[in-house]
PyMOL Python script that loads the backbone (N, CA, C, O; Angstrom):
from pymol import cmd

cmd.read_pdbstr("""\
ATOM      1  N   MET A   1       0.709 -28.241   4.621  1.00  0.00           N
ATOM      2  CA  MET A   1       2.051 -27.701   4.601  1.00  0.00           C
ATOM      3  C   MET A   1       2.991 -28.759   5.189  1.00  0.00           C
ATOM      4  O   MET A   1       2.798 -29.216   6.315  1.00  0.00           O
ATOM      5  N   SER A   2       3.997 -29.135   4.421  1.00  0.00           N
ATOM      6  CA  SER A   2       4.945 -30.130   4.898  1.00  0.00           C
ATOM      7  C   SER A   2       5.928 -29.495   5.875  1.00  0.00           C
ATOM      8  O   SER A   2       6.005 -28.273   6.000  1.00  0.00           O
ATOM      9  N   PHE A   3       6.668 -30.344   6.557  1.00  0.00           N
ATOM     10  CA  PHE A   3       7.632 -29.865   7.550  1.00  0.00           C
ATOM     11  C   PHE A   3       8.705 -28.999   6.897  1.00  0.00           C
ATOM     12  O   PHE A   3       9.080 -27.960   7.441  1.00  0.00           O
ATOM     13  N   LYS A   4       9.195 -29.417   5.744  1.00  0.00           N
ATOM     14  CA  LYS A   4      10.225 -28.627   5.056  1.00  0.00           C
ATOM     15  C   LYS A   4       9.687 -27.278   4.605  1.00  0.00           C
ATOM     16  O   LYS A   4      10.385 -26.268   4.700  1.00  0.00           O
ATOM     17  N   THR A   5       8.465 -27.253   4.122  1.00  0.00           N
ATOM     18  CA  THR A   5       7.844 -25.998   3.704  1.00  0.00           C
ATOM     19  C   THR A   5       7.660 -25.074   4.905  1.00  0.00           C
ATOM     20  O   THR A   5       7.864 -23.863   4.814  1.00  0.00           O
ATOM     21  N   MET A   6       7.273 -25.666   6.021  1.00  0.00           N
ATOM     22  CA  MET A   6       7.086 -24.883   7.237  1.00  0.00           C
ATOM     23  C   MET A   6       8.406 -24.247   7.678  1.00  0.00           C
ATOM     24  O   MET A   6       8.428 -23.087   8.090  1.00  0.00           O
ATOM     25  N   LEU A   7       9.506 -25.004   7.593  1.00  0.00           N
ATOM     26  CA  LEU A   7      10.810 -24.479   7.995  1.00  0.00           C
ATOM     27  C   LEU A   7      11.299 -23.367   7.076  1.00  0.00           C
ATOM     28  O   LEU A   7      12.103 -22.530   7.486  1.00  0.00           O
ATOM     29  N   LYS A   8      10.821 -23.354   5.847  1.00  0.00           N
ATOM     30  CA  LYS A   8      11.211 -22.304   4.897  1.00  0.00           C
ATOM     31  C   LYS A   8      10.366 -21.041   5.054  1.00  0.00           C
ATOM     32  O   LYS A   8      10.687 -20.002   4.477  1.00  0.00           O
ATOM     33  N   SER A   9       9.306 -21.126   5.819  1.00  0.00           N
ATOM     34  CA  SER A   9       8.389 -20.004   5.983  1.00  0.00           C
ATOM     35  C   SER A   9       8.970 -18.955   6.933  1.00  0.00           C
ATOM     36  O   SER A   9       9.401 -19.284   8.038  1.00  0.00           O
ATOM     37  N   LEU A  10       8.980 -17.711   6.507  1.00  0.00           N
ATOM     38  CA  LEU A  10       9.470 -16.618   7.343  1.00  0.00           C
ATOM     39  C   LEU A  10       8.564 -16.410   8.556  1.00  0.00           C
ATOM     40  O   LEU A  10       9.049 -16.074   9.637  1.00  0.00           O
ATOM     41  N   ASN A  11       7.267 -16.605   8.392  1.00  0.00           N
ATOM     42  CA  ASN A  11       6.333 -16.456   9.514  1.00  0.00           C
ATOM     43  C   ASN A  11       6.602 -17.465  10.614  1.00  0.00           C
ATOM     44  O   ASN A  11       6.446 -17.153  11.795  1.00  0.00           O
ATOM     45  N   PHE A  12       7.005 -18.672  10.238  1.00  0.00           N
ATOM     46  CA  PHE A  12       7.339 -19.690  11.234  1.00  0.00           C
ATOM     47  C   PHE A  12       8.509 -19.221  12.091  1.00  0.00           C
ATOM     48  O   PHE A  12       8.452 -19.329  13.316  1.00  0.00           O
ATOM     49  N   TRP A  13       9.561 -18.706  11.478  1.00  0.00           N
ATOM     50  CA  TRP A  13      10.753 -18.283  12.221  1.00  0.00           C
ATOM     51  C   TRP A  13      10.500 -17.024  13.031  1.00  0.00           C
ATOM     52  O   TRP A  13      11.099 -16.842  14.091  1.00  0.00           O
ATOM     53  N   LYS A  14       9.617 -16.147  12.547  1.00  0.00           N
ATOM     54  CA  LYS A  14       9.222 -14.990  13.362  1.00  0.00           C
ATOM     55  C   LYS A  14       8.501 -15.455  14.616  1.00  0.00           C
ATOM     56  O   LYS A  14       8.726 -14.932  15.707  1.00  0.00           O
ATOM     57  N   SER A  15       7.642 -16.432  14.450  1.00  0.00           N
ATOM     58  CA  SER A  15       6.919 -16.979  15.586  1.00  0.00           C
ATOM     59  C   SER A  15       7.872 -17.647  16.574  1.00  0.00           C
ATOM     60  O   SER A  15       7.725 -17.484  17.785  1.00  0.00           O
ATOM     61  N   VAL A  16       8.844 -18.397  16.064  1.00  0.00           N
ATOM     62  CA  VAL A  16       9.853 -19.027  16.925  1.00  0.00           C
ATOM     63  C   VAL A  16      10.583 -17.962  17.722  1.00  0.00           C
ATOM     64  O   VAL A  16      10.771 -18.107  18.930  1.00  0.00           O
ATOM     65  N   PHE A  17      10.995 -16.892  17.056  1.00  0.00           N
ATOM     66  CA  PHE A  17      11.740 -15.835  17.735  1.00  0.00           C
ATOM     67  C   PHE A  17      10.913 -15.178  18.830  1.00  0.00           C
ATOM     68  O   PHE A  17      11.371 -15.065  19.967  1.00  0.00           O
ATOM     69  N   TRP A  18       9.697 -14.742  18.501  1.00  0.00           N
ATOM     70  CA  TRP A  18       8.902 -13.997  19.474  1.00  0.00           C
ATOM     71  C   TRP A  18       8.429 -14.864  20.631  1.00  0.00           C
ATOM     72  O   TRP A  18       8.399 -14.401  21.771  1.00  0.00           O
ATOM     73  N   LEU A  19       8.061 -16.100  20.364  1.00  0.00           N
ATOM     74  CA  LEU A  19       7.670 -16.991  21.459  1.00  0.00           C
ATOM     75  C   LEU A  19       8.868 -17.312  22.347  1.00  0.00           C
ATOM     76  O   LEU A  19       8.748 -17.331  23.572  1.00  0.00           O
ATOM     77  N   GLY A  20      10.016 -17.564  21.735  1.00  0.00           N
ATOM     78  CA  GLY A  20      11.226 -17.841  22.505  1.00  0.00           C
ATOM     79  C   GLY A  20      11.670 -16.648  23.324  1.00  0.00           C
ATOM     80  O   GLY A  20      12.063 -16.793  24.482  1.00  0.00           O
ATOM     81  N   PHE A  21      11.609 -15.465  22.727  1.00  0.00           N
ATOM     82  CA  PHE A  21      12.012 -14.243  23.421  1.00  0.00           C
ATOM     83  C   PHE A  21      11.104 -13.963  24.612  1.00  0.00           C
ATOM     84  O   PHE A  21      11.577 -13.634  25.700  1.00  0.00           O
ATOM     85  N   SER A  22       9.797 -14.095  24.400  1.00  0.00           N
ATOM     86  CA  SER A  22       8.864 -13.854  25.508  1.00  0.00           C
ATOM     87  C   SER A  22       9.052 -14.891  26.613  1.00  0.00           C
ATOM     88  O   SER A  22       8.953 -14.561  27.795  1.00  0.00           O
ATOM     89  N   PHE A  23       9.324 -16.150  26.236  1.00  0.00           N
ATOM     90  CA  PHE A  23       9.613 -17.177  27.233  1.00  0.00           C
ATOM     91  C   PHE A  23      10.859 -16.825  28.033  1.00  0.00           C
ATOM     92  O   PHE A  23      10.878 -16.975  29.255  1.00  0.00           O
ATOM     93  N   LEU A  24      11.891 -16.360  27.353  1.00  0.00           N
ATOM     94  CA  LEU A  24      13.151 -16.008  28.006  1.00  0.00           C
ATOM     95  C   LEU A  24      12.938 -14.916  29.048  1.00  0.00           C
ATOM     96  O   LEU A  24      13.445 -15.020  30.165  1.00  0.00           O
ATOM     97  N   ILE A  25      12.205 -13.888  28.699  1.00  0.00           N
ATOM     98  CA  ILE A  25      11.943 -12.790  29.620  1.00  0.00           C
ATOM     99  C   ILE A  25      11.101 -13.263  30.807  1.00  0.00           C
ATOM    100  O   ILE A  25      11.458 -13.028  31.961  1.00  0.00           O
ATOM    101  N   LEU A  26       9.994 -13.923  30.520  1.00  0.00           N
ATOM    102  CA  LEU A  26       9.106 -14.377  31.592  1.00  0.00           C
ATOM    103  C   LEU A  26       9.774 -15.393  32.505  1.00  0.00           C
ATOM    104  O   LEU A  26       9.606 -15.335  33.723  1.00  0.00           O
ATOM    105  N   TYR A  27      10.524 -16.314  31.936  1.00  0.00           N
ATOM    106  CA  TYR A  27      11.207 -17.337  32.745  1.00  0.00           C
ATOM    107  C   TYR A  27      12.185 -16.696  33.722  1.00  0.00           C
ATOM    108  O   TYR A  27      12.213 -17.059  34.898  1.00  0.00           O
ATOM    109  N   ASN A  28      12.983 -15.748  33.247  1.00  0.00           N
ATOM    110  CA  ASN A  28      13.958 -15.110  34.122  1.00  0.00           C
ATOM    111  C   ASN A  28      13.294 -14.273  35.201  1.00  0.00           C
ATOM    112  O   ASN A  28      13.757 -14.259  36.341  1.00  0.00           O
ATOM    113  N   ILE A  29      12.221 -13.576  34.864  1.00  0.00           N
ATOM    114  CA  ILE A  29      11.511 -12.775  35.867  1.00  0.00           C
ATOM    115  C   ILE A  29      10.861 -13.664  36.921  1.00  0.00           C
ATOM    116  O   ILE A  29      10.956 -13.386  38.116  1.00  0.00           O
ATOM    117  N   ILE A  30      10.204 -14.726  36.480  1.00  0.00           N
ATOM    118  CA  ILE A  30       9.549 -15.635  37.428  1.00  0.00           C
ATOM    119  C   ILE A  30      10.584 -16.337  38.300  1.00  0.00           C
ATOM    120  O   ILE A  30      10.374 -16.479  39.504  1.00  0.00           O
ATOM    121  N   SER A  31      11.695 -16.777  37.716  1.00  0.00           N
ATOM    122  CA  SER A  31      12.761 -17.409  38.505  1.00  0.00           C
ATOM    123  C   SER A  31      13.313 -16.449  39.543  1.00  0.00           C
ATOM    124  O   SER A  31      13.557 -16.832  40.687  1.00  0.00           O
ATOM    125  N   MET A  32      13.507 -15.218  39.148  1.00  0.00           N
ATOM    126  CA  MET A  32      14.031 -14.204  40.066  1.00  0.00           C
ATOM    127  C   MET A  32      13.055 -13.975  41.227  1.00  0.00           C
ATOM    128  O   MET A  32      13.471 -13.881  42.381  1.00  0.00           O
ATOM    129  N   LEU A  33      11.781 -13.889  40.921  1.00  0.00           N
ATOM    130  CA  LEU A  33      10.789 -13.654  41.968  1.00  0.00           C
ATOM    131  C   LEU A  33      10.702 -14.825  42.944  1.00  0.00           C
ATOM    132  O   LEU A  33      10.572 -14.613  44.149  1.00  0.00           O
ATOM    133  N   PHE A  34      10.771 -16.047  42.443  1.00  0.00           N
ATOM    134  CA  PHE A  34      10.701 -17.206  43.323  1.00  0.00           C
ATOM    135  C   PHE A  34      11.955 -17.344  44.185  1.00  0.00           C
ATOM    136  O   PHE A  34      11.865 -17.716  45.355  1.00  0.00           O
ATOM    137  N   GLU A  35      13.117 -17.049  43.616  1.00  0.00           N
ATOM    138  CA  GLU A  35      14.361 -17.235  44.352  1.00  0.00           C
ATOM    139  C   GLU A  35      14.666 -16.099  45.317  1.00  0.00           C
ATOM    140  O   GLU A  35      15.171 -16.349  46.411  1.00  0.00           O
ATOM    141  N   TYR A  36      14.372 -14.855  44.939  1.00  0.00           N
ATOM    142  CA  TYR A  36      14.760 -13.702  45.750  1.00  0.00           C
ATOM    143  C   TYR A  36      13.575 -12.941  46.319  1.00  0.00           C
ATOM    144  O   TYR A  36      13.750 -12.131  47.229  1.00  0.00           O
ATOM    145  N   GLY A  37      12.395 -13.175  45.815  1.00  0.00           N
ATOM    146  CA  GLY A  37      11.222 -12.494  46.319  1.00  0.00           C
ATOM    147  C   GLY A  37      11.089 -11.057  45.867  1.00  0.00           C
ATOM    148  O   GLY A  37      10.203 -10.339  46.330  1.00  0.00           O
ATOM    149  N   SER A  38      11.958 -10.629  44.968  1.00  0.00           N
ATOM    150  CA  SER A  38      11.889  -9.259  44.457  1.00  0.00           C
ATOM    151  C   SER A  38      12.620  -9.181  43.122  1.00  0.00           C
ATOM    152  O   SER A  38      13.183 -10.166  42.644  1.00  0.00           O
ATOM    153  N   PHE A  39      12.598  -7.999  42.536  1.00  0.00           N
ATOM    154  CA  PHE A  39      13.291  -7.770  41.269  1.00  0.00           C
ATOM    155  C   PHE A  39      14.724  -7.331  41.543  1.00  0.00           C
ATOM    156  O   PHE A  39      15.041  -6.144  41.456  1.00  0.00           O
ATOM    157  N   ASP A  40      15.579  -8.273  41.869  1.00  0.00           N
ATOM    158  CA  ASP A  40      16.986  -7.973  42.138  1.00  0.00           C
ATOM    159  C   ASP A  40      17.813  -8.471  40.951  1.00  0.00           C
ATOM    160  O   ASP A  40      18.443  -9.527  41.015  1.00  0.00           O
ATOM    161  N   PHE A  41      17.798  -7.688  39.865  1.00  0.00           N
ATOM    162  CA  PHE A  41      18.449  -8.099  38.624  1.00  0.00           C
ATOM    163  C   PHE A  41      19.949  -8.304  38.790  1.00  0.00           C
ATOM    164  O   PHE A  41      20.511  -9.262  38.258  1.00  0.00           O
ATOM    165  N   SER A  42      20.592  -7.415  39.520  1.00  0.00           N
ATOM    166  CA  SER A  42      22.051  -7.498  39.646  1.00  0.00           C
ATOM    167  C   SER A  42      22.469  -8.775  40.374  1.00  0.00           C
ATOM    168  O   SER A  42      23.410  -9.442  39.945  1.00  0.00           O
ATOM    169  N   LEU A  43      21.794  -9.123  41.455  1.00  0.00           N
ATOM    170  CA  LEU A  43      22.126 -10.351  42.183  1.00  0.00           C
ATOM    171  C   LEU A  43      21.798 -11.587  41.346  1.00  0.00           C
ATOM    172  O   LEU A  43      22.577 -12.539  41.299  1.00  0.00           O
ATOM    173  N   TYR A  44      20.659 -11.560  40.700  1.00  0.00           N
ATOM    174  CA  TYR A  44      20.222 -12.700  39.882  1.00  0.00           C
ATOM    175  C   TYR A  44      21.238 -13.010  38.783  1.00  0.00           C
ATOM    176  O   TYR A  44      21.656 -14.158  38.627  1.00  0.00           O
ATOM    177  N   PHE A  45      21.633 -11.991  38.025  1.00  0.00           N
ATOM    178  CA  PHE A  45      22.547 -12.220  36.918  1.00  0.00           C
ATOM    179  C   PHE A  45      23.989 -12.410  37.377  1.00  0.00           C
ATOM    180  O   PHE A  45      24.757 -13.114  36.721  1.00  0.00           O
ATOM    181  N   SER A  46      24.361 -11.796  38.482  1.00  0.00           N
ATOM    182  CA  SER A  46      25.740 -11.992  38.960  1.00  0.00           C
ATOM    183  C   SER A  46      25.938 -13.415  39.455  1.00  0.00           C
ATOM    184  O   SER A  46      27.002 -13.994  39.233  1.00  0.00           O
ATOM    185  N   GLU A  47      24.943 -13.997  40.122  1.00  0.00           N
ATOM    186  CA  GLU A  47      25.066 -15.389  40.580  1.00  0.00           C
ATOM    187  C   GLU A  47      25.134 -16.366  39.411  1.00  0.00           C
ATOM    188  O   GLU A  47      25.814 -17.388  39.498  1.00  0.00           O
ATOM    189  N   ARG A  48      24.446 -16.065  38.338  1.00  0.00           N
ATOM    190  CA  ARG A  48      24.417 -16.978  37.201  1.00  0.00           C
ATOM    191  C   ARG A  48      25.601 -16.815  36.251  1.00  0.00           C
ATOM    192  O   ARG A  48      25.865 -17.695  35.431  1.00  0.00           O
ATOM    193  N   THR A  49      26.304 -15.709  36.357  1.00  0.00           N
ATOM    194  CA  THR A  49      27.400 -15.469  35.413  1.00  0.00           C
ATOM    195  C   THR A  49      28.773 -15.404  36.077  1.00  0.00           C
ATOM    196  O   THR A  49      29.776 -15.242  35.382  1.00  0.00           O
ATOM    197  N   GLU A  50      28.844 -15.525  37.401  1.00  0.00           N
ATOM    198  CA  GLU A  50      30.145 -15.456  38.065  1.00  0.00           C
ATOM    199  C   GLU A  50      30.909 -16.764  37.916  1.00  0.00           C
ATOM    200  O   GLU A  50      30.330 -17.794  37.572  1.00  0.00           O
ATOM    201  N   ASN A  51      32.196 -16.719  38.172  1.00  0.00           N
ATOM    202  CA  ASN A  51      33.083 -17.889  38.129  1.00  0.00           C
ATOM    203  C   ASN A  51      33.085 -18.576  36.767  1.00  0.00           C
ATOM    204  O   ASN A  51      33.090 -19.805  36.693  1.00  0.00           O
ATOM    205  N   GLY A  52      33.081 -17.809  35.714  1.00  0.00           N
ATOM    206  CA  GLY A  52      33.175 -18.373  34.374  1.00  0.00           C
ATOM    207  C   GLY A  52      31.913 -19.019  33.854  1.00  0.00           C
ATOM    208  O   GLY A  52      31.975 -19.800  32.905  1.00  0.00           O
ATOM    209  N   LYS A  53      30.760 -18.717  34.449  1.00  0.00           N
ATOM    210  CA  LYS A  53      29.504 -19.321  34.008  1.00  0.00           C
ATOM    211  C   LYS A  53      28.743 -18.471  33.008  1.00  0.00           C
ATOM    212  O   LYS A  53      27.606 -18.793  32.666  1.00  0.00           O
ATOM    213  N   LEU A  54      29.343 -17.398  32.535  1.00  0.00           N
ATOM    214  CA  LEU A  54      28.652 -16.499  31.604  1.00  0.00           C
ATOM    215  C   LEU A  54      28.285 -17.211  30.311  1.00  0.00           C
ATOM    216  O   LEU A  54      27.137 -17.138  29.872  1.00  0.00           O
ATOM    217  N   LEU A  55      29.232 -17.891  29.700  1.00  0.00           N
ATOM    218  CA  LEU A  55      28.966 -18.578  28.435  1.00  0.00           C
ATOM    219  C   LEU A  55      27.911 -19.669  28.607  1.00  0.00           C
ATOM    220  O   LEU A  55      27.033 -19.826  27.760  1.00  0.00           O
ATOM    221  N   ARG A  56      27.998 -20.411  29.690  1.00  0.00           N
ATOM    222  CA  ARG A  56      27.017 -21.458  29.956  1.00  0.00           C
ATOM    223  C   ARG A  56      25.626 -20.861  30.141  1.00  0.00           C
ATOM    224  O   ARG A  56      24.641 -21.419  29.658  1.00  0.00           O
ATOM    225  N   PHE A  57      25.541 -19.735  30.835  1.00  0.00           N
ATOM    226  CA  PHE A  57      24.265 -19.065  31.054  1.00  0.00           C
ATOM    227  C   PHE A  57      23.662 -18.594  29.736  1.00  0.00           C
ATOM    228  O   PHE A  57      22.477 -18.813  29.483  1.00  0.00           O
ATOM    229  N   ILE A  58      24.461 -17.957  28.905  1.00  0.00           N
ATOM    230  CA  ILE A  58      23.971 -17.425  27.629  1.00  0.00           C
ATOM    231  C   ILE A  58      23.538 -18.554  26.695  1.00  0.00           C
ATOM    232  O   ILE A  58      22.463 -18.490  26.099  1.00  0.00           O
ATOM    233  N   ILE A  59      24.362 -19.572  26.569  1.00  0.00           N
ATOM    234  CA  ILE A  59      24.022 -20.701  25.690  1.00  0.00           C
ATOM    235  C   ILE A  59      22.767 -21.406  26.192  1.00  0.00           C
ATOM    236  O   ILE A  59      21.894 -21.756  25.397  1.00  0.00           O
ATOM    237  N   GLY A  60      22.669 -21.618  27.500  1.00  0.00           N
ATOM    238  CA  GLY A  60      21.490 -22.267  28.077  1.00  0.00           C
ATOM    239  C   GLY A  60      20.226 -21.472  27.844  1.00  0.00           C
ATOM    240  O   GLY A  60      19.177 -22.033  27.530  1.00  0.00           O
ATOM    241  N   GLN A  61      20.328 -20.159  27.999  1.00  0.00           N
ATOM    242  CA  GLN A  61      19.167 -19.300  27.788  1.00  0.00           C
ATOM    243  C   GLN A  61      18.703 -19.353  26.335  1.00  0.00           C
ATOM    244  O   GLN A  61      17.509 -19.475  26.065  1.00  0.00           O
ATOM    245  N   PHE A  62      19.647 -19.260  25.406  1.00  0.00           N
ATOM    246  CA  PHE A  62      19.278 -19.277  23.988  1.00  0.00           C
ATOM    247  C   PHE A  62      18.752 -20.638  23.544  1.00  0.00           C
ATOM    248  O   PHE A  62      17.808 -20.705  22.758  1.00  0.00           O
ATOM    249  N   LEU A  63      19.345 -21.715  24.032  1.00  0.00           N
ATOM    250  CA  LEU A  63      18.848 -23.045  23.674  1.00  0.00           C
ATOM    251  C   LEU A  63      17.441 -23.277  24.222  1.00  0.00           C
ATOM    252  O   LEU A  63      16.584 -23.824  23.527  1.00  0.00           O
ATOM    253  N   ALA A  64      17.203 -22.864  25.461  1.00  0.00           N
ATOM    254  CA  ALA A  64      15.869 -23.031  26.046  1.00  0.00           C
ATOM    255  C   ALA A  64      14.835 -22.187  25.299  1.00  0.00           C
ATOM    256  O   ALA A  64      13.731 -22.655  25.020  1.00  0.00           O
ATOM    257  N   ALA A  65      15.195 -20.944  24.977  1.00  0.00           N
ATOM    258  CA  ALA A  65      14.267 -20.075  24.252  1.00  0.00           C
ATOM    259  C   ALA A  65      13.975 -20.628  22.861  1.00  0.00           C
ATOM    260  O   ALA A  65      12.829 -20.621  22.413  1.00  0.00           O
ATOM    261  N   PHE A  66      15.017 -21.109  22.178  1.00  0.00           N
ATOM    262  CA  PHE A  66      14.814 -21.675  20.844  1.00  0.00           C
ATOM    263  C   PHE A  66      13.933 -22.924  20.902  1.00  0.00           C
ATOM    264  O   PHE A  66      13.008 -23.068  20.103  1.00  0.00           O
ATOM    265  N   ALA A  67      14.216 -23.821  21.839  1.00  0.00           N
ATOM    266  CA  ALA A  67      13.437 -25.060  21.946  1.00  0.00           C
ATOM    267  C   ALA A  67      11.973 -24.749  22.243  1.00  0.00           C
ATOM    268  O   ALA A  67      11.077 -25.324  21.625  1.00  0.00           O
ATOM    269  N   TYR A  68      11.730 -23.851  23.179  1.00  0.00           N
ATOM    270  CA  TYR A  68      10.363 -23.487  23.535  1.00  0.00           C
ATOM    271  C   TYR A  68       9.649 -22.851  22.345  1.00  0.00           C
ATOM    272  O   TYR A  68       8.530 -23.236  22.008  1.00  0.00           O
ATOM    273  N   GLY A  69      10.298 -21.881  21.712  1.00  0.00           N
ATOM    274  CA  GLY A  69       9.688 -21.213  20.565  1.00  0.00           C
ATOM    275  C   GLY A  69       9.441 -22.161  19.406  1.00  0.00           C
ATOM    276  O   GLY A  69       8.398 -22.088  18.757  1.00  0.00           O
ATOM    277  N   PHE A  70      10.388 -23.047  19.140  1.00  0.00           N
ATOM    278  CA  PHE A  70      10.257 -23.988  18.028  1.00  0.00           C
ATOM    279  C   PHE A  70       9.102 -24.956  18.260  1.00  0.00           C
ATOM    280  O   PHE A  70       8.291 -25.190  17.364  1.00  0.00           O
ATOM    281  N   ILE A  71       9.031 -25.516  19.461  1.00  0.00           N
ATOM    282  CA  ILE A  71       7.984 -26.498  19.755  1.00  0.00           C
ATOM    283  C   ILE A  71       6.602 -25.854  19.701  1.00  0.00           C
ATOM    284  O   ILE A  71       5.677 -26.424  19.122  1.00  0.00           O
ATOM    285  N   LEU A  72       6.453 -24.680  20.294  1.00  0.00           N
ATOM    286  CA  LEU A  72       5.142 -24.024  20.262  1.00  0.00           C
ATOM    287  C   LEU A  72       4.769 -23.567  18.854  1.00  0.00           C
ATOM    288  O   LEU A  72       3.612 -23.694  18.452  1.00  0.00           O
ATOM    289  N   SER A  73       5.718 -23.046  18.113  1.00  0.00           N
ATOM    290  CA  SER A  73       5.430 -22.620  16.740  1.00  0.00           C
ATOM    291  C   SER A  73       5.062 -23.808  15.871  1.00  0.00           C
ATOM    292  O   SER A  73       4.145 -23.727  15.054  1.00  0.00           O
ATOM    293  N   LEU A  74       5.767 -24.892  16.044  1.00  0.00           N
ATOM    294  CA  LEU A  74       5.456 -26.103  15.293  1.00  0.00           C
ATOM    295  C   LEU A  74       4.027 -26.549  15.581  1.00  0.00           C
ATOM    296  O   LEU A  74       3.284 -26.909  14.668  1.00  0.00           O
ATOM    297  N   GLY A  75       3.653 -26.524  16.847  1.00  0.00           N
ATOM    298  CA  GLY A  75       2.288 -26.894  17.214  1.00  0.00           C
ATOM    299  C   GLY A  75       1.260 -25.949  16.630  1.00  0.00           C
ATOM    300  O   GLY A  75       0.217 -26.387  16.144  1.00  0.00           O
ATOM    301  N   GLN A  76       1.543 -24.651  16.672  1.00  0.00           N
ATOM    302  CA  GLN A  76       0.606 -23.674  16.106  1.00  0.00           C
ATOM    303  C   GLN A  76       0.431 -23.867  14.611  1.00  0.00           C
ATOM    304  O   GLN A  76      -0.689 -23.820  14.103  1.00  0.00           O
ATOM    305  N   PHE A  77       1.526 -24.082  13.907  1.00  0.00           N
ATOM    306  CA  PHE A  77       1.429 -24.259  12.457  1.00  0.00           C
ATOM    307  C   PHE A  77       0.732 -25.567  12.106  1.00  0.00           C
ATOM    308  O   PHE A  77       0.008 -25.632  11.113  1.00  0.00           O
ATOM    309  N   ARG A  78       0.937 -26.588  12.891  1.00  0.00           N
ATOM    310  CA  ARG A  78       0.237 -27.867  12.645  1.00  0.00           C
ATOM    311  C   ARG A  78      -1.267 -27.722  12.876  1.00  0.00           C
ATOM    312  O   ARG A  78      -2.070 -28.257  12.111  1.00  0.00           O
ATOM    313  N   ILE A  79      -1.643 -27.004  13.922  1.00  0.00           N
ATOM    314  CA  ILE A  79      -3.062 -26.781  14.199  1.00  0.00           C
ATOM    315  C   ILE A  79      -3.689 -25.961  13.076  1.00  0.00           C
ATOM    316  O   ILE A  79      -4.790 -26.278  12.625  1.00  0.00           O
ATOM    317  N   ASN A  80      -3.018 -24.931  12.626  1.00  0.00           N
ATOM    318  CA  ASN A  80      -3.533 -24.120  11.510  1.00  0.00           C
ATOM    319  C   ASN A  80      -3.636 -24.942  10.233  1.00  0.00           C
ATOM    320  O   ASN A  80      -4.543 -24.735   9.428  1.00  0.00           O
ATOM    321  N   GLN A  81      -2.705 -25.877  10.049  1.00  0.00           N
ATOM    322  CA  GLN A  81      -2.734 -26.741   8.877  1.00  0.00           C
ATOM    323  C   GLN A  81      -3.967 -27.654   8.919  1.00  0.00           C
ATOM    324  O   GLN A  81      -4.620 -27.865   7.897  1.00  0.00           O
ATOM    325  N   LYS A  82      -4.275 -28.181  10.076  1.00  0.00           N
ATOM    326  CA  LYS A  82      -5.435 -29.073  10.199  1.00  0.00           C
ATOM    327  C   LYS A  82      -6.755 -28.325  10.022  1.00  0.00           C
ATOM    328  O   LYS A  82      -7.730 -28.894   9.531  1.00  0.00           O
ATOM    329  N   LYS A  83      -6.790 -27.046  10.422  1.00  0.00           N
ATOM    330  CA  LYS A  83      -7.998 -26.246  10.262  1.00  0.00           C
ATOM    331  C   LYS A  83      -8.293 -25.958   8.790  1.00  0.00           C
ATOM    332  O   LYS A  83      -9.452 -25.804   8.403  1.00  0.00           O
ATOM    333  N   GLN A  84      -7.239 -25.885   7.970  1.00  0.00           N
ATOM    334  CA  GLN A  84      -7.430 -25.581   6.552  1.00  0.00           C
ATOM    335  C   GLN A  84      -7.755 -26.818   5.837  1.00  0.00           C
ATOM    336  O   GLN A  84      -7.957 -26.794   4.623  1.00  0.00           O
TER     337      GLN A  84
END
""", "prot")
cmd.dss("prot")
cmd.show_as("cartoon", "prot")
cmd.util.cbc("prot")
cmd.orient("prot")
């Protein structure tokens, strides 16, 4: 499967979405636990979105989730390609 064919595959983009989404959730929970020692969602998100940082927070979260999901999905599809 070539790179262009892989990018056209719906399964590839589903994998990107779900891996990125799970990374986003786990990353925020783990960061919250390390920084505050508990599940303090309101403090965690208020510190990251106050003083006009909301857009930066949202864009950063989506870019990180997309990059993580894309890289892992690409690796998974390449490994499956080599097995076939």
